[in-house]
Backbone as a ProteinNet text record, in pm:
[ID]
protein_1_A
[PRIMARY]
MATKPDVKKLASGTPSSAAYIGNSFFYYNNGINSHITKLLAAAEPSKPWRSTMITISGSGLDWHDIDSYFRPNAVGRYSFDPDNNVVFNDLKKLFDVAVVMDSSQGPLHPVLEPVFDDYAGRNAASLRKHGAEPVFFMSWAYKDKPDMTAPLAEKYTVAGNRHHALVVPAGLGFARSIAERPALDLYVDDKRHPSLPGTYLAACITYMCLFARSAEGLAWRADLDAETAAYLQRIARETVEDYFG
[TERTIARY]
1072.6	927.2	879.7	808.5	766.8	641.3	546.2	416	420.8	360.9	351.5	210.8	199.4	66.3	-22.3	-145.7	-244.5	-305.5	-325.5	-390.1	-281.5	-285	-177.3	-223.9	-352.6	-403.9	-539.1	-583.8	-714.1	-824.7	-919.1	-1032.4	-1126.3	-1128.7	-1223.9	-1171.4	-1048.8	-993.5	-929	-900.2	-830.6	-919	-872.9	-957.8	-960.1	-1063.7	-1073.8	-1071.6	-1065.7	-1060.7	-1000	-940.4	-877	-876.3	-887.6	-864.3	-739.7	-660.7	-542.3	-566.9	-593.5	-635.2	-520.9	-462	-346.9	-296.8	-167	-102.5	0.4	94.7	189.5	284.2	300.3	381.2	321.6	190.5	124.9	138.8	129.1	115.9	246.7	359.9	488.5	511.6	586.4	627.7	508.7	412.6	291.9	201.2	219.8	124.3	156.6	152.7	176.3	75.1	-47.3	-150.8	-116	-51.3	-17.6	84.7	178.9	279.6	219.9	130.4	63.7	-21.6	-89.5	-168.6	-81.1	38	128.4	184.8	214.6	259.9	151.5	28.7	-81.2	-104.5	-95.7	-114.1	-5.2	116.1	224.5	199.6	133.9	106.6	-19.3	-124.4	-254	-311.4	-272.7	-315.6	-466.8	-540.4	-685.1	-765.5	-697.6	-772.5	-837	-966.9	-1030.4	-971.1	-940.3	-880.8	-911.3	-952	-982.2	-927.5	-857.7	-803.5	-805.6	-808.1	-814.4	-730.9	-654.2	-586.6	-672.9	-688.9	-760	-663.2	-594	-484.4	-496.6	-448	-437.2	-294.9	-226.7	-87.4	-71.7	18.1	46.5	-57.6	-153.7	-270	-242.6	-319.8	-329.7	-462.7	-484.2	-609.3	-730.8	-715.8	-829.9	-866.3	-783.7	-815.9	-918.7	-933.3	-1014.4	-1154.9	-1253.5	-1393.3	-1429.3	-1406.4	-1421.9	-1562.8	-1663.3	-1800.8	-1828.4	-1770	-1796.4	-1740.2	-1636.3	-1577.4	-1667	-1762.3	-1850.6	-1990.3	-2006.1	-2138	-2166.6	-2290.8	-2324.9	-2285.9	-2247.9	-2220	-2112.2	-2009.1	-1897.1	-1768	-1689	-1564.9	-1595.4	-1524.3	-1541.4	-1655.2	-1723.2	-1837.5	-1794.2	-1676	-1624.9	-1474.5	-1422.7	-1279.6	-1243.2	-1122.5	-1072.9	-1021.7	-1057.8	-1012.6	-872	-811.3	-675	-658	-767.7	-761	-800.8	-807	-837.9	-979.4	-1070.7	-1211.6	-1273.7	-1367.3	-1439.5	-1534.8	-1529.8	-1618.2	-1695.1	-1826.8	-1909	-1928.4	-1899.1	-1898.1	-2033.1	-2076.8	-2195.9	-2147.2	-2131	-2061.7	-2158.8	-2144.9	-2221.1	-2154.4	-2023	-1948.3	-1836.2	-1814.3	-1718	-1575.3	-1531.3	-1396	-1399.2	-1319.2	-1304	-1216.3	-1108.1	-1016.9	-984	-942.4	-892.3	-765.3	-655.8	-525.8	-511.4	-500.4	-500	-367.5	-325.6	-199.2	-214.1	-150.9	-148.4	-31	-20.7	98.3	220.2	337.9	455.4	495.1	461.3	492.2	370.3	252.3	129.9	128.1	164.7	157	256.1	356.4	463.3	460.8	392.3	394.8	313.6	361.8	290.8	149.1	124.6	-9.9	-93.4	-31.6	-105.4	-122.8	-45.9	-55.4	-195.7	-262.3	-398.6	-497	-468.1	-552.5	-539.2	-415.8	-394.2	-471.3	-459.1	-527.5	-678.8	-732.4	-876.5	-923.6	-855.5	-904.6	-869.9	-773.1	-753.2	-880.7	-939.4	-1064	-1182.6	-1192.1	-1304.2	-1303	-1184.4	-1175.6	-1200.7	-1147.7	-1173.2	-1322.6	-1392.1	-1536	-1612.1	-1573.5	-1640.4	-1622.6	-1501.4	-1475.9	-1556.9	-1559.3	-1636.2	-1785	-1833	-1974	-2008.8	-1913	-1936.1	-1887.4	-1849.9	-1814.9	-1671.3	-1583.2	-1441.9	-1359.1	-1269.3	-1182.7	-1069.3	-1047.6	-939.1	-803.4	-703	-563.7	-480.9	-396	-311.1	-173.6	-128.4	0.6	102.8	197.7	303.3	405.7	415.5	508.3	650.7	744.8	887.4	947.3	1064.3	1139.3	1195.2	1219.5	1290.7	1434.6	1494.4	1629.4	1729.4	1715.6	1809.5	1758.4	1646	1591.3	1551.1	1648.9	1615.7	1551.2	1568.1	1508.2	1355.3	1298.2	1152.9	1097.2	1180.4	1130.7	1059.3	1126.4	1068.8	940.6	936	809.8	695.3	725.4	619.9	566.1	656.7	614.4	527.6	567.3	491	351.4	344	214.5	119.1	168.1	80.4	39	130.4	96.5	-6.1	10.6	-87.4	-224.1	-225.4	-352	-416	-333	-386.4	-448.7	-381.7	-436.7	-563.8	-564.2	-680.1	-803.7	-782.9	-896.8	-907.3	-837.2	-847.5	-821.6	-713.5	-681	-540.8	-525.6	-394.8	-308	-177.9	-82.4	20	46.5	149.7	280.1	384.2	504.9	606.3	562.5	651.1	771.6	750.4	860.5	970.5	932.5	1032.2	1108.4	1041.2	1109.4	1214.5	1182.7	1281.3	1403.7	1381.6	1492.8	1577.1	1513.7	1587.3	1673.9	1617.9	1695.1	1812.8	1788.9	1896.2	2009.6	1976.4	2079	2162	2097.1	2168.7	2237.5	2171.8	2227.4	2208.6	2286.2	2266.6	2289.1	2362	2387.7	2264.5	2167.5	2043.6	1952.2	1937.6	1864.9	1714.6	1645	1499.4	1423.9	1496.9	1436.3	1473.5	1389.3	1425.8	1496.4	1527.7	1615.4	1558.5	1427.9	1371.3	1384.2	1437.3	1464.2	1337	1223.3	1096	1025.2	1008.4	930.2	1011.3	941.4	1012.7	1067.5	1187.3	1239.2	1164.3	1193.7	1129.3	1159.2	1285	1306.3	1226.7	1209.4	1130.7	984.8	926.7	787.8	772.9	868.2	860.5	867.7	956.1	965.3	834	779.1	651.9	540.3	541.4	440.3	454.4	576.8	598.8	553.7	578.8	534.7	382	319.6	173.3	112	170.4	121.8	119.4	228.3	235.3	132.2	110.2	10.5	-131.3	-162.4	-298.2	-327.6	-227.2	-251.6	-185.1	-119.2	-61.9	36.4	116.5	221.6	328.1	447.1	559.9	555.3	616.2	632.6	757.7	832.5	957.3	932.4	1013.5	1004.3	907.5	828.6	733	804.6	751.1	821.4	816.2	717.3	708.7	822.8	906.2	1025.6	1024.7	923.4	911.3	1033.1	1086.1	1203.1	1330.8	1329.4	1451.4	1524.4	1656.2	1727.8	1687.3	1708.1	1657.2	1714	1842	1903.1	1844.3	1825.2	1768.5	1625.1	1545.7	1407.3	1401.8	1486.7	1488.5	1530.3	1626.3	1668.9	1553.8	1481.6	1371.1	1256	1231.8	1130.6	1167.3	1294.7	1339.1	1326.1	1369.2	1357.3	1211.6	1121.4	978.7	932.9	971.4	930.3	985.7	1114.2	1174.7	1110.8	1076.9	1012.2	877.1	796	662.6	671.4	760.3	774.1	819.6	915.6	964.6	858.4	785.1	685.4	572	522.5	408.2	449.9	580	625.6	587.5
-616.5	-614.8	-731.7	-706.2	-811.1	-882.9	-809.3	-866.3	-926.7	-1043.4	-1110.3	-1091.8	-1082	-1059.3	-1182.8	-1161	-1268.2	-1291.6	-1184.5	-1192.7	-1203.9	-1311.4	-1338.5	-1337.8	-1319.9	-1309.5	-1239.8	-1194.4	-1129.3	-1229.6	-1188.4	-1275.1	-1290.5	-1187.8	-1185.6	-1251.3	-1305.1	-1368.6	-1267.7	-1309.8	-1225.2	-1107.9	-985.8	-870.1	-838.9	-768.2	-716.1	-564.5	-501.5	-355.2	-314.3	-195.7	-147.3	4.1	57.8	199.9	212.4	316.5	346.1	481.4	479.4	597.9	641.2	757.6	798.8	935.4	944.7	1074.1	1068	1160.9	1172.1	1053.4	974.8	852.7	760.7	764.4	685.2	748.7	881.6	937.6	975.8	966.2	990.9	890.1	932.2	843.6	784.3	870.7	835.1	740.1	730.4	657.8	510	462.7	321.6	234.5	285.5	205.8	176.2	271.7	247.9	135.8	126.9	21	-115	-118.4	-244.6	-291.2	-198	-232.3	-291	-232.3	-282.9	-419.2	-440.4	-572.5	-677.2	-643.7	-737	-765.1	-662.2	-681.6	-770.6	-760.3	-847.1	-992.1	-1013.9	-1149.8	-1207.8	-1126	-1170.5	-1063	-1062.5	-953	-939.8	-1046.8	-1041.9	-1024	-1012.9	-1002.9	-865.4	-859.6	-729.4	-665.9	-537.8	-470	-322.2	-266.8	-124.6	-73.4	39.3	95.7	247.1	306.6	451.4	494.7	601.7	665.4	777.8	782.3	891.1	946.8	1053.7	1100.5	1249	1284.8	1423.6	1442.5	1541.5	1562.5	1580.3	1502.8	1514.7	1455.5	1383.5	1344.8	1228.1	1225.9	1111.2	1042.5	934.4	860.3	946.6	1043.1	1123.9	1232.4	1253.8	1353.9	1302.7	1173.1	1113.9	1080.9	1127.9	1096.4	973.5	856.8	732	718.1	748.7	731.4	814	932.9	1017.6	958.2	876.2	816.4	708.9	661.5	555.4	607.5	738.8	791.1	757.5	737.9	694.5	797.9	747.2	830.2	935	894.3	985.6	911.7	874.7	801.8	672.6	649.8	527.8	529.7	642.8	647.4	620.5	669.5	642.8	622.2	561.7	539.2	553.9	513.9	533.2	400.8	371.9	246.9	264	157.7	169.4	274.5	314.9	419.5	556.3	567	692.1	742.8	650.7	685.5	675	762.6	756	636.9	557.8	442.9	460.9	461.5	473.3	334.3	323.6	194.1	162.9	40.4	-10.8	-104.8	-51.3	-123.5	-180.9	-310.8	-371.8	-344.1	-329.6	-294.8	-201.8	-95.9	5	-47.9	-100.6	-154.2	-282.9	-380.1	-503	-480	-403.9	-374.2	-225.6	-176	-39.3	-42.5	3.2	8.1	147.3	155.4	284.9	306.9	432.2	467	595.8	599.9	720.7	808.1	927.1	1009.6	934.3	966.1	885.4	887.3	992.8	998.7	978.6	971.9	964.7	856.3	730.8	625.2	640.2	727.7	739.8	870.4	970.4	1104	1104.2	1167.5	1161.4	1217.9	1315.1	1371.5	1292	1245.1	1180.5	1030.3	969.2	823.8	778.1	841.9	797.6	823.3	922.6	946.8	830.2	783.6	665.8	546.4	520.8	406.5	416.2	535.6	557.1	539.8	607.7	609.8	484.8	407.1	276.2	193.7	197.8	126	187.4	319.2	387	359.2	372.7	354.7	210.2	116.4	-24.2	-54.3	-0.9	-24	39.9	161.5	229.5	152.4	103.8	29.6	-98.8	-170.4	-295.7	-268.9	-159.1	-123.1	-109.7	-63.3	-42.9	-160	-269.9	-390	-399.5	-312	-314.9	-367.8	-460.4	-513.5	-415.7	-376.3	-283.3	-352.3	-280.8	-325.5	-206.7	-229.9	-123	-126.9	-10.5	2.6	56.5	-27.7	9.2	97.2	223.6	314.6	291.6	361.8	339.9	450.7	421.1	519.8	627.1	743.9	847.6	801.2	851.5	809.2	831.7	943.1	976.4	937.3	860.6	815.9	669.1	580.9	439.4	376.1	438.2	382.9	389.7	457.1	459	323.9	242.1	120.3	27.5	-9.9	-109.2	-60.7	62.8	104.7	121.5	164.4	171.2	31.5	-64.2	-201.6	-255.2	-226	-272.6	-210.9	-79.4	-11.3	-61.8	-78.1	-124.7	-269.3	-352	-491.9	-506	-430.3	-431.6	-385.1	-278.8	-229.5	-333.7	-399.1	-503.1	-617	-660.1	-768	-724	-601.6	-552.5	-543.8	-507.8	-484.7	-589.7	-701.1	-816.6	-777	-702.2	-649.9	-693.5	-719.8	-748.5	-623	-641.7	-531.7	-552.2	-446.7	-448.2	-398.6	-483.4	-445.5	-367.4	-257.3	-179.9	-125.8	-78.2	-22.5	-123.3	-248	-351.7	-381.9	-368.1	-386.3	-280.1	-155.3	-48.9	-80.6	-118.9	-147.6	-263.6	-366.5	-481.4	-441.1	-363.7	-321.8	-233.7	-140.3	-49.8	-128.4	-231.6	-312.2	-389.9	-438	-518.9	-435.2	-328	-247.7	-98.7	-44.1	95	197.4	160.9	255.6	278.5	190	208.3	299	422.1	522.2	508	478.8	461.1	589.9	701.5	828.2	938.7	1042.1	1165.9	1255.5	1377.2	1462.5	1498.8	1494.1	1533	1423.9	1307.4	1195.4	1128.8	1160.7	1101.8	1030.8	1104.4	1050.9	950.9	859.7	753.6	797.8	752	758.2	654.3	646.7	544.4	403.2	370.3	236.9	214.3	319.2	305.1	274.2	348	321.1	182.9	144.3	12.4	-99	-84.8	-184.3	-191.7	-76.6	-75.2	-138.8	-113.7	-172.2	-324	-373.6	-518.6	-585.9	-521.4	-576.1	-576.9	-466.8	-458.5	-560.2	-573.9	-672.3	-812.1	-849.8	-983.6	-1002	-898.1	-907.3	-920.1	-845.6	-847.1	-973.5	-1024.2	-1134.7	-1265.4	-1265.5	-1387.3	-1456.6	-1376	-1431.6	-1325	-1371.8	-1281.2	-1210.5	-1091.1	-1019	-1062.2	-1157.3	-1198.9	-1252.2	-1202.8	-1247.2	-1169.2	-1079.7	-1003.2	-896.7	-870.9	-787	-638.2	-594.2	-451.4	-410.8	-314.9	-275	-126.8	-53	88.9	170.9	143.2	214.7	190.2	94.7	53.8	-49	-59.5	-162.7	-299.7	-401.6	-535.1	-589.3	-565	-617.9	-552.5	-420.3	-350.6	-394.1	-405.4	-449.9	-590.1	-680.2	-817.1	-819	-735.9	-725.9	-680.4	-575.2	-524.3	-624	-697.1	-802.6	-908.8	-945	-1044.1	-990.9	-866.2	-805.7	-804.2	-772.9	-772	-910	-1012.2	-1148.6	-1186.5	-1162.7	-1198.8	-1123.8	-997.1	-916.9	-975.4	-1005.1	-1058.7	-1195.4	-1281.1	-1414.2	-1407.5	-1321	-1308.3	-1249.4	-1150.8	-1086.2	-1181.1	-1254	-1342.2	-1481.6	-1511.2	-1643.4	-1751.6
1617.2	1623.2	1706.7	1815.6	1907.8	1860.3	1804.9	1768.5	1629.2	1614.4	1485.2	1428.1	1295.4	1237.1	1245.5	1287.1	1289.8	1151.9	1077	945.9	839.5	761.3	665.9	520.3	498.9	362.9	366.8	252.3	244.3	274	354.9	386.2	267.4	181.2	70.4	-55.6	-52.1	-170.6	-264.3	-385.3	-481.9	-524.5	-507.2	-539	-688.4	-728.6	-866.2	-868.1	-751.2	-744.9	-611.7	-611	-488.5	-486	-366.1	-342.1	-255.3	-282.6	-203	-137.1	-7.9	65.3	156	126.2	204.7	166.4	145.6	126.9	13.9	15.2	-95.1	-105.9	0.4	-11.9	-118	-136	-239.2	-378.1	-388.4	-523.4	-590.3	-520.6	-586.7	-699.3	-802.4	-912.5	-987.5	-1015.5	-1090	-1014.5	-883.5	-801.5	-785.9	-662.3	-637.7	-710.2	-726.4	-792.6	-937.3	-1006.8	-1147.1	-1160.5	-1067.2	-1074	-1038.9	-941.6	-908.9	-1026.7	-1092.2	-1210.5	-1320.7	-1341.7	-1446.1	-1408.3	-1282.2	-1239	-1262.1	-1226.9	-1245.6	-1393.9	-1477.2	-1621.4	-1679.8	-1623.5	-1670.8	-1632	-1517.9	-1470.9	-1534.1	-1543.4	-1595.1	-1687	-1812.2	-1902.6	-1916.4	-1896.5	-1918.1	-1789.9	-1675.8	-1550.2	-1537	-1509.3	-1482.9	-1356.8	-1365.5	-1250.8	-1258.6	-1146.3	-1137.3	-1005.7	-1010.8	-887.2	-892.6	-773.7	-760.3	-641.2	-657.9	-544.8	-492.2	-360.2	-294.2	-190.2	-225.4	-141.5	-110.4	8.3	51.9	101.6	49.3	85.6	236.8	295.8	438.5	530.8	475.9	556.1	648.9	757.4	845.7	825.9	901	886.9	916.5	1006.7	1048	948.3	844.9	743.1	642.3	633	526.4	576.1	502.1	529.8	445.8	502.8	428.2	371.4	452.6	405.5	280.9	271.9	156	27.1	38.1	-81.5	-142.3	-64.6	-112.3	-149	-153.6	-190.4	-337.3	-372.8	-509	-614.7	-731.4	-849.7	-822.9	-750.1	-723.9	-758.4	-659	-684.8	-760.6	-870.8	-948.4	-1046.7	-1059.9	-1152.7	-1296.5	-1332.2	-1467	-1461.6	-1565.3	-1578.8	-1726	-1763.1	-1899.2	-1954.1	-2079.1	-2140.1	-2198.3	-2254.4	-2307.9	-2416.6	-2481.9	-2583.7	-2529.1	-2396.1	-2327	-2352	-2377.5	-2385.2	-2246	-2216.6	-2090.3	-2091.9	-1987.8	-1972.2	-1842	-1848.8	-1729.2	-1668.2	-1539.4	-1472.7	-1408.9	-1429	-1362.6	-1252.9	-1132.1	-1026.7	-924.1	-899.7	-791.2	-656.7	-659.4	-539.3	-580.4	-502.3	-544.5	-539.4	-423.4	-410.1	-328.7	-371.2	-293.6	-171.1	-189.3	-78.9	-79.6	35.2	45.7	129.1	69	136	195.9	328.4	396.7	469.7	474.6	538.2	616.5	733.1	813.7	769.8	826.3	803.9	857.2	806.5	835.9	982.6	1055.4	1198	1288	1227.8	1306.4	1412.2	1378.1	1478.7	1593.4	1577.8	1676.6	1753.6	1703.7	1763.8	1893.4	1999.4	2127.6	2123.4	2037.1	2024.6	1925.5	1816.4	1708.5	1726.7	1814.8	1832.6	1872.1	1967.4	1998.9	1884.4	1800.5	1683.3	1585.2	1565	1480.7	1534.6	1664.2	1724.3	1705.2	1722.6	1710.7	1566.5	1474	1336.3	1257.2	1302.4	1240.7	1255.5	1373.5	1397	1325.7	1331.7	1264.5	1113.7	1053	908.2	868.1	946.7	916	920.7	1020.7	1032.6	917.7	879.1	768.5	638.4	613.6	490.5	485.8	595.4	596.7	578.9	633.6	616.4	469.2	389.9	246.2	161.7	225.9	151.6	106.4	156.8	119.9	235.9	208.4	314	341.7	467.7	498.6	499.8	448.2	450.3	499.6	598.4	651.4	584	539.4	471.6	570.8	609.4	702.9	631	669.5	602.7	651.9	591.1	615.1	700.5	755.8	832.8	741.2	795.8	720.3	697.8	592.7	556.1	669.3	740.4	847.1	985.5	989.3	1117.4	1109.1	1086.2	1069.1	1191.7	1308.4	1429.2	1427.8	1328.9	1315.4	1270	1205.6	1140.9	1238.2	1345.8	1437.6	1504.6	1559.9	1622.2	1522.6	1399.5	1297.9	1267.4	1252.6	1224.8	1338.8	1461.4	1577.4	1580.3	1559.6	1566.6	1459.3	1337.1	1229.3	1250.6	1300.9	1322.6	1433.8	1541	1649.6	1598.5	1517.8	1462.4	1371.6	1288.6	1201.7	1280.3	1386.2	1468.8	1539.8	1591.3	1666.5	1577.3	1450.3	1360.6	1251.1	1270.7	1180.5	1035.6	1015.9	883.4	841.3	714.2	656.8	662	686.5	688.7	577.4	501.1	397.1	459.4	471.9	545.7	462.2	402.2	315.7	391.1	512.9	590.1	616.5	641.1	662.1	534.1	419.8	292.3	267.2	301.1	288.1	374.2	498.4	588.6	537.6	483.4	431	312.7	222.1	105.3	144.5	236.9	280.3	346.2	422.9	487.5	386.4	280.7	181.9	75.2	32.7	-77.3	-44.6	46	88.4	-22.7	-126.5	-235.1	-322.1	-316.3	-392.4	-311.7	-353.5	-274.8	-296.7	-190.6	-196.4	-169.3	-151.6	-112.8	-211.6	-215.3	-283.2	-181.3	-221.9	-141.7	-4.7	12.3	141.8	248.4	210.1	301.2	353.8	293.7	336.1	221.5	112	0.8	-81.2	-149.2	-219.4	-354.3	-384.9	-520.3	-604	-732.8	-816	-765.1	-730.5	-672.6	-543.8	-461.9	-340.7	-369.3	-462.8	-500.4	-560.8	-644.2	-708.3	-603.5	-505.3	-399	-321.7	-285	-211.9	-294.7	-425.9	-514	-520.7	-528.9	-534.6	-405.4	-291.7	-163.5	-156	-196.1	-192.5	-287.6	-405.3	-504.1	-443	-376.3	-318.6	-208.7	-129	-22.4	-77.7	-182.6	-238	-317.8	-389.1	-482.1	-440.3	-324.3	-265.7	-359.6	-429.3	-515.5	-536.6	-559.4	-576.1	-711.5	-714.1	-840.8	-915.3	-859.7	-924.3	-1064.7	-1158.2	-1295.7	-1382.5	-1321.9	-1401.3	-1484	-1601.4	-1698.7	-1664.7	-1585.9	-1555.7	-1463.8	-1510.6	-1436.1	-1400.4	-1442	-1405.2	-1448.4	-1566.3	-1619	-1540.4	-1450.9	-1382.4	-1468.4	-1451.5	-1525.9	-1474	-1556.7	-1525.6	-1394.8	-1367.6	-1246.3	-1121.6	-1125.7	-1010	-985	-1091.1	-1074.4	-1015.8	-1064.6	-1012.6	-865.5	-830.9	-691.3	-602.5	-642.8	-562	-555.1	-663.4	-660	-556.5	-550.3	-451.2	-309.3	-288	-154.8	-110.4	-202.3	-170.2	-124.4	-198.8	-160.3	-23.6	-2.6	124.9	241.4	218.5	322.6	361.8	261.9	289.6	356.2	305.6	363.3	509.7	538.1	675.2	768.4	718.5	803.1	840	740.8	766.5	810.8	801.4	845.3	747.3
[MASK]
+++++++++++++++++++++++++++++++++++++++++++++++++++++++++++++++++++++++++++++++++++++++++++++++++++++++++++++++++++++++++++++++++++++++++++++++++++++++++++++++++++++++++++++++++++++++++++++++++++++++++++++++++++++++++++++++++++++++++++++++++++++

């Protein structure tokens, strides 16, 4: 990867809410948001936190109508408390941050690449208009196409620099783990979507990017054994540290 990220932390500080806008890479394994929420609860049990996944299967950045997600009395109007009661939210701001992801081949495909470039800017502008800081989620290479890693990392980093947005280097984390422990399968059978360890690794990387601290030592393990969870927590930290320098 030739380009280095200019943005190394959230401009708005520690968030209290987040939207995850993307596709099935986010919603596999009960959703990346649920694992980030559990990691945060393990670190700060009393911290207020609200998050929502807004996903369309197979979607790219251009599939999502960002402005419609911020219309009044729609997304985020209510949520559920620990006892599964409906709670109606009185929100001054809908989301502090929004983590957005394109389709896994969008930034690299000869037809879709200019769409990625265009809608990265459009979506970042729409989110800022509504008071949410944009964050780009760098997706991972397919299991049988590891050469996707470097160009995906380059495209997301360039987009992050162009639009002054933080980038979550999930794809680089997948590559690091595969190089160190190839027997730990981060994919399901289709060679694209994440297995539970894959989702957990992506969640640990995103957690560190959003909250500026490692997930190492946190009790939430997502039903993984303690050694595997600790390994993925370490890989996440090393990935983020190397990416941001």
